N, C-alpha and C positions, 0 to 999 in steps of 0.2 A: 259617851257622848262625843260627837266631834268635835275638831280643834276649829277654832275661829278662825277665818281666813283674815289675814292683814288688807285691812281695806288700800286698791290701788292709789297710789297718790303720782303727781305729775312725772316725779323723778321716776318712778316705776314705769309707767305708762313709754317715758321715752328710754329708758332701758331695755324694753320689750322692742321697739320702734327698730332700736341700735342692732340687737343681735337679729331682728328678721332682715334687717339689711346685711350683716354679714354674714348671714346664713345666704342670701342671693348672690353677695359678691363672691362666695366661695363655690356655689353653683355654677356662676360665670366661669370663673378660674377653672372649673373642672369641665364644662363645655369647650373651653378654648383650649385643654389640653386636650381633649377628646376629637376637637375637629384636627389638632397640630397631628396628633398620630394618624387619624383618618389621612392626612393629607403625606405623610410621610410613606403611610403603605402604600397610596393611590402612586406616590414615586417611585417605589420599591417595586412595586410590580408594573410600572414605564421602562424600568431598567433591566428588571427580567424579561420584559418581553423583549426589548431591544439586543439583549443578548441572545435570545433565542433565536433572533432572525439573524443576528449575524453569524450565530451558528450553522444556523441552515444554509447561508449563503457561503459557507466555507466549504461544507459539506456538496452543495452543486458545484463548487468551483474543484473541489477534488474529485469530483466524479466527471466533470469536464477534463482534467489533465488525465485523469486515467484513460479516459476514450482517447485522448488525443496520443496517449503513448501506446496504446493499446495500435492505434492508427501508423503512428510512426513505426513501430517494430514490423505490421504488416508490410509499411512501404519497404522499410530495410531487404527484407526477406525477399519482396518482389523485385528488388534490385540485383542479389544473390542470383535470383533466377535469370534475370535478362542479361547480367552481367558474365554470364557463360561459366558460373560457378563449377559447375557440371564438367566442363571442359578442363577448369583449372586443375578439378582434383586428378582429371585422367591422367594431366602433366607430372603429377606425383605418382601413375602408376595403378591409378584405381578406377576403373572400368565402368562408372556408373552409368546404368542401365534405365532406372527409372526414379523419380524422387516423390515426397508427397510432404505436406505442408501440416503443421499441427497435429502432429501423431499422439494420440492419448492411449494410456495403458495403462492397468488396474488391474491387480488381483488380491480378491479379498482374505483368500486365504493365507497370503504372506503380510498384509494390510500394506502393500504398497502401494503405488501410483505415481503418474506424472503424465506432462506434457513434452514432446521434441518439439522444436520451432520448424525444424526442417531436416527430412529424413532421406538420406541419399545411399542407396543399393545396388548391389547387383548380386551376381550367385554366392562372391565367397565374403565379401566385407560390407558393411552397412555404416554409413559418417550420421553420428548424432550431433545437430549444430543447435546449441543456443546462442539465440539473438538478444541484445540490449540496445538502449538507445547508448547509454554510457557503461562498458565494460568495466567492472572494477572485480577484484580480486575474489571477494565475498561471491559473485556469479560463477567465477571459476571451478571454486570449490563446492558450489551448489551442482555445478553440471558435473563434477566428477562422481559425487553421489550419486546424482540421477543415472549416470553410464552404469554405475554397479547394481541399480536399483533395477534397469533396464534389462544386463544380463540375466539376474535373477527371475525376473517376470519372465524372459525368453524361456529359461531351463527348466521353470514349474507348469507351463501353461504351451509350450509348442516344441522343444525340445530341438530348438533351431541352434543349430551350431556355429554357425557363422562367426567370422570375430567382429566386434562391433568399435570400429575408433570414435574418438570426438573432438569437436572443434566447436570454438567459440567466435563470436562475430561481435561488433558493435558500429555504431556511428563513431563514436567518441570510442577509442581504447586507452584504459591506463596502462604507463609504461610497465608499472609493477603487474598489473594484471597479466600482460602479455609474457612477460618473463614466469611469471606461477605457471601460468599455461601450459609453456614450452617447455619448463622443467617438468611437469606431469604427462608430456608425451600427448599435447592437444594441440592441433592447427589454431592459429589465430586469424582470423578474416576482418578485415578491414575496407571501411568503404572510401572510395576513391574515384572521386568527381560522380558521376552519374553512375559508375558500376563499384563494382569491388573486388578485392586481389587476397590473396593468401601472402600473408608476411613470410618471407624468405625462413626456414628455419633457421637457427646457428647453428654451428660446427657440432657434430657430436648429436645432435638431434635424436632421439629414439620413439617411433610411434608408438603408446599405450596400446595396446588392444585388449579388451572387455570379454 
């Protein structure tokens, strides 16, 4: 036999209304919290989008600077050619008969390769010149490694027995880079007005050959 339910009283009905109202209020608070989280997520998405746009802007600016840098290096090389760099090396006893720009070399067998900004040559000697907007010691060190690689490349691919010497150039040449280059037997070329000139080597300077 089922239990008898207590008859609803006025107080019981009021309590039911109170509980229902409390649940409505809880639901309303939950909806407010959900709405707040949605707004926070929306703000976070806007911030993420803003950061993506800022990153994209920086990438475009970096690409622009790289393009400008390449153009600047090209201008320096052009000034070197116009500034009679060939004749200036001839004054040091190097009879340069021809030159080329951006000489690339690669040997898969040895796993080496690189590019020479300006290559001056004659029948006995070739001069490999690295050009930078601002020449630093690290650039000189890299060029020495490039000369070593080029020597290995030539020995492996053509058997060219000519001697190779190096030079570094820059629109701005750091003093420590100049000294380091000369200590390692490299010529240093600086921009002088609209032309270029070879820095007078110090006493006791010995050109290094590869």
